[in-house]
C-alpha positions as CSV (number, residue, x, y, z in Angstrom):
1,M,0.2,4.5,14.1
2,K,-1.2,6.6,11.2
3,V,-3.1,4.7,8.4
4,A,-3.6,5.7,4.8
5,I,-5.1,4.2,1.8
6,A,-3.0,4.9,-1.4
7,S,-4.9,3.2,-4.2
8,F,-4.6,3.2,-7.9
9,N,-8.4,2.9,-8.1
10,E,-10.7,5.8,-8.8
11,K,-12.1,7.8,-5.9
12,I,-15.8,6.6,-6.4
13,A,-15.0,3.0,-6.5
14,L,-12.7,3.2,-3.5
15,N,-15.2,5.2,-1.4
16,K,-17.8,2.6,-2.1
17,F,-15.4,-0.1,-0.9
18,L,-14.5,1.8,2.2
19,K,-18.1,2.5,3.0
20,K,-18.9,-1.2,2.6
21,L,-16.1,-2.2,5.1
22,N,-17.0,0.7,7.4
23,L,-13.5,2.2,7.1
24,N,-14.3,5.8,6.1
25,N,-13.7,7.2,9.7
26,K,-10.7,4.9,10.5
27,L,-8.2,6.3,7.9
28,D,-6.0,9.4,8.3
29,V,-5.6,9.9,4.6
30,V,-7.1,8.5,1.4
31,I,-5.3,9.0,-1.9
32,T,-6.6,7.7,-5.3
33,A,-5.4,7.5,-8.9
34,E,-7.2,10.9,-9.4
35,D,-5.0,12.6,-6.9
36,V,-1.8,12.0,-8.8
37,K,-0.6,12.4,-12.4
38,R,1.5,9.3,-12.7
39,H,0.4,5.8,-11.9
40,K,2.1,2.4,-11.5
41,P,5.0,1.8,-11.6
42,Y,5.7,5.3,-10.4
43,P,5.5,5.8,-6.6
44,D,3.5,9.1,-6.7
45,V,0.4,7.8,-4.9
46,F,2.4,6.4,-2.1
47,L,4.7,9.4,-1.8
48,K,1.6,11.7,-1.6
49,A,0.1,9.6,1.1
50,A,3.3,9.8,3.2
51,K,3.4,13.5,2.6
52,Q,-0.1,14.1,3.7
53,L,0.5,11.9,6.8
54,N,3.6,14.0,7.5
55,V,5.7,10.8,7.7
56,N,9.1,10.2,6.0
57,P,8.6,7.4,3.4
58,K,11.3,5.3,5.0
59,F,9.1,4.9,8.0
60,C,6.0,3.8,5.8
61,V,4.8,0.3,5.0
62,G,3.0,-0.3,1.8
63,V,0.9,-3.3,1.1
64,E,0.3,-4.4,-2.5
65,D,-1.1,-7.4,-4.3
66,A,0.6,-6.6,-7.6
67,P,4.4,-6.8,-8.5
68,T,4.1,-3.4,-10.2
69,G,2.7,-1.9,-7.0
70,V,5.4,-3.4,-4.9
71,H,7.9,-2.0,-7.4
72,A,6.2,1.5,-6.9
73,I,6.4,1.1,-3.0
74,K,10.2,0.3,-3.2
75,K,10.8,3.3,-5.5
76,A,9.1,5.3,-2.9
77,N,11.8,4.1,-0.4
78,M,9.1,2.4,1.7
79,I,8.9,-1.1,3.2
80,A,7.0,-3.4,0.8
81,V,4.5,-6.1,1.8
82,G,3.3,-8.3,-0.9
83,I,-0.1,-9.9,-0.4
84,L,-1.0,-13.0,-2.4
85,S,-4.1,-12.8,-4.3
86,E,-6.1,-14.9,-7.0
87,F,-3.8,-13.1,-9.5
88,T,-0.4,-13.6,-7.8
89,I,1.7,-16.3,-6.3
90,K,4.8,-16.1,-4.1
91,K,7.3,-16.2,-6.9
92,D,5.7,-13.1,-8.5
93,F,7.1,-10.9,-5.7
94,N,10.6,-12.3,-5.5
95,E,11.9,-10.1,-8.3
96,E,10.4,-7.0,-6.7
97,N,12.6,-7.2,-3.6
98,V,9.5,-7.4,-1.3
99,D,10.3,-7.2,2.4
100,L,7.4,-9.5,3.5
101,I,4.9,-11.8,1.8
102,I,1.6,-12.6,3.4
103,S,-1.3,-14.6,2.3
104,N,-4.0,-12.4,3.7
105,M,-4.4,-9.2,5.8
106,Y,-5.1,-11.2,8.9
107,E,-1.4,-12.2,9.0
108,L,-0.3,-8.6,9.2
109,N,-0.1,-7.4,12.8
110,Y,1.9,-4.8,14.7
111,K,4.5,-7.3,15.8
112,K,5.3,-8.2,12.3
113,L,5.2,-4.6,11.1
114,N,7.6,-3.6,13.9
115,K,10.1,-6.4,12.8
116,L,10.3,-4.7,9.3
117,F,12.0,-1.6,10.8
């Protein structure tokens, strides 16, 4: 399974976060807001990640904690997972046609991902 981070954050902030979590060497692709011209609700960041992974978007899963991010994932023709946060509740994602809602990243595993296809 290939893994990318497609973030609407700036590169310096994301790199600091990835370093703190020791994820720098565990990702195939990292795309930030600086790598695309258009941002949420446009799907450009997700589409660029899929392209660099050389994977058809319909075989990609995007995870977002914001309804506008879920909307961008769906516009990219990807499977959308909404993750609840201090800023979102379950009903925030219902209108966005989310494919799965999780409370935290620990709930997401290969078996759940595989069922989405």
